[in-house]
Steps between C-alpha positions, in 0.01 A plus 500: 500500500772514238630225273785488250560255218841452344671364193815288519750625245750284312777604741295379797406848625142596578312812395152619590260489204164538674370647825160548662387703801162418659337711771194284564292684244702567186806365320783702348712300257837563336636307200842500337379602153394839637851587621847537358634249750423311820644770725262760356206268570598457864577868546157611377323236707678616819438864414127429458477359853556844651146633482294651780254207493780264605622718789590278800403185310690172527593325176568128518723302265527124537877444526618859516821384672596218267386631163307825446727712717796465265303673225321779688743613773703724270194677367346546842824658621529730199136618498425531873598804705530290817597134510520263797561128477489232769713211384592212729706194411464575126122530533327826415251537784358827371579807293351836592519778245346842453493753220379859477214543256516770241273801524425478870505776759520509875122480535478157334672167547795537260676165534423133469640243740508134400601179675607198296502160667577141409184293547712183481646589842148522643359199312797276413341291228468514122228722359344195337476318834373812676224550245393140541534503880298819542236398249535810282559542128727235351847617397530498123755317287736638241765322294804723563686340210273708278633827639858370519491434124370847409753721320292758309210731586283284276585189702414680825174627355386140450530428874398844633141419591579160653795625705323809636200288593736264686655804672158627602396161633807483726420847639135406554582171675752666734259784579215260577724280714624797704148638551372160613808437715464839667133440580560149632785614726288781640196275549704229671744709707395869476835590343534749215772389256546852358821567697628142490754394237594140581342178624717484817400859587135407455537188716667705774225762487233233536690329782549823694145630461306174535707245694792643695435506872574842646707323765691285250830682572645427156842661517618733225862439401738790533818505295706333772262205520455478124876492441546216748212282387484551125737207441261275693231582243544237230248316287425137432752230417509365143719191461564200276590195713470221245503589129275226358273209582596139445323286235160398633524741796203728562551864594241671721476878490343680799418867566417663833165674520571874545837460673558859614143568617506168688805588708369852555188348656662225705797661674603778736695797370747751647312790660581779739825691537823320408744411777862506381732252676876464454656160557355157555129434561314172531338414165233267641355743754505819291301637208642734239805513276855396571832554332674165524807318384356193328655155475292267285522119531708342222247224426190716453334405169245786506654810664263749661677830570568738212771759447635718221798372299630710209164673475299178497283362778615146585454247780856374551691268731804619694527813717395861456343790692154647451174631647214251548153482652503318833230249396698392195809459720299276736408273208862503383618383845293181458686433173846520657593861430720668762496871581703762676275800572676834446211742555122502494190715450220362716125566480170421660283263300146539367271347239421805288373359170255226599183707456615645167593163350203302633249760383645538152549126454138430598390773263708351221353154558148645489555639149504290186830507312327694223404773748744795498479514880678164506790658308498807723510309829780277370697808400451663839595183688833475320590871481504616860819364654732645235393853588652458846835407346538771240826689488514851651743600228340704223639686203405867489486633145571848376408613149768709331566634153744281314837671519413699812774581747388219731480252213850588385637480855343157556642363176841661542555399862328160456292554812315197648160595357262353243450683172212450256548686173168632367583695185528867593446410866679275744390336825768494769429266784674472835430227753360629825358349817131560548395655829426224750383721786159648576444868424212666680263679262469874505167642612277675246562832676879454465470411132264790422750744653785344296302518175392857557863606539615291202238637257491854643133466594309572816402214727134574417572472124657159553209378712235615255695361204496158659122524512350704216656843508651724235799277431321166539510401132823670403844350470590641841181356647582155364851522643366610837268201523774257395752642747249505784413136441865400477628689803219407738498128433679270743855427386510132579828318502576267214323173573808280527526221753792293380470273804145399402584440131812299592301284740237426231757371251684303771180327611424422134842336451444298817160376379623379160814359664298267720339347192841453337634346819209252514584374148867444584430336839251260343739372236374702205701683236460877516553619144426870521351764726378853443371768737170317546535166317685169507550213254543159661521131410252413777155627586439711807268346763126587488517716813731741317259542207193726516353826378589675825746787517856371524415141402630332187307428184608249234551684171684249279579132461769462237634181340831674431655827611824690439613793718774704333527804729289716731177586315604279205343155495 
């Protein structure tokens, strides 16, 4: 694990003043007084990571994407001989780097490969909460105003011991959390988290290996299907209906228990191959997605159907055209909406998540809230559906020297690419579409023949190197093993099923909508609603309140409330 601590300068900028690396046995610390400046501190720390003992190790930083990455990326790019970054929607999923080690020869491993990952993407919670939830060492405290006020080496020397100890404690807590998390996941689901970078990826892995029926027929979206249905994939509605309560009027705040897991358990989802239909189809008798011209009733106080307007998701009145899930359209018909169907994508239906949700929810209920397994099962319950709706568009990055021919061409011609300046290096990123089709793996015999030709070796040399032959522990031997593993593994298509993800969010909007509708129909004032909550002037009936999935729970009773805007009240 790796942790950085910074100082806020008078101009508002941040600089690194302390860093610690912990490998589970020993700490290596770096402090600003030992360096001419912050950049030198970071550079030496990164340089020190490239040792043979760390070869093929994964280094975790808690918030690599949102904080630490801005300080270390430049130095990684400048020091490493090879640099590969996976960055999606402004999140750094992982960074893979390698560097040749000095003094090596062909008979010894002469390079170190490292993977850096953001543990916050795997365990999206503060380090303090994680330490408490997993029952490991408590995260320390440090008054950062002390470091912010330092201006001389003498000032820094006064806080050196305290700050480095705080640094070390953060590394220790994160390391212990990850070790315990890894063991618990393996014990519960027989999944190794070593190759998993995010919580949704972990949830999908557990679902596929432990719960997905081999006959589930979950369809994988190709680009044609994704392009049609991506506009049907919208989130929850957040609206202010009445800005404040009247004098003496109570306000009741309700939340749904596990909204998304509840609809995943209760409903059927699109499965099987899509059937594309041009022209009108009957909404009531079909299941799937439809592109419709919508006409909303003028007197609808709580609109249901959402669309994009100037980049914002809104639920308007009037007329427009869009793609919608058939079950949401059926609810809309009961509210007075009218539709003209233009085209449709129809599916079979199947309940694919019931076993996953029921098992994990029962597990969660069996664990005390102080038990880390409670936190894990909650995380897995809420992380799965989003993986099905991820975008197939990915930015491929290429590391270049600053001022290279490509860099100059990109800047001169203003090509539609992303550029990240990293000192003497530059990352040039171009959006690409990830492969959505299945590639059959090559056989070991095919790969061995390819590697023999590539490295000018005999087939027998390659085979023995994979085991324990002459080249087994050399640089070539390491490359042979890596390439063999990579080329013989099944190239599975990207796990995107936009139809499933869109259906989950549509069912969720329908569930919260029915609670909002009950308030309005029973004469109450609906003040505000969020993805999974409502604020009302009247209480919901007892049959709507319970600890069951999808039922409401009363969170607040307020004597006075003011709702200024979405998320501001």
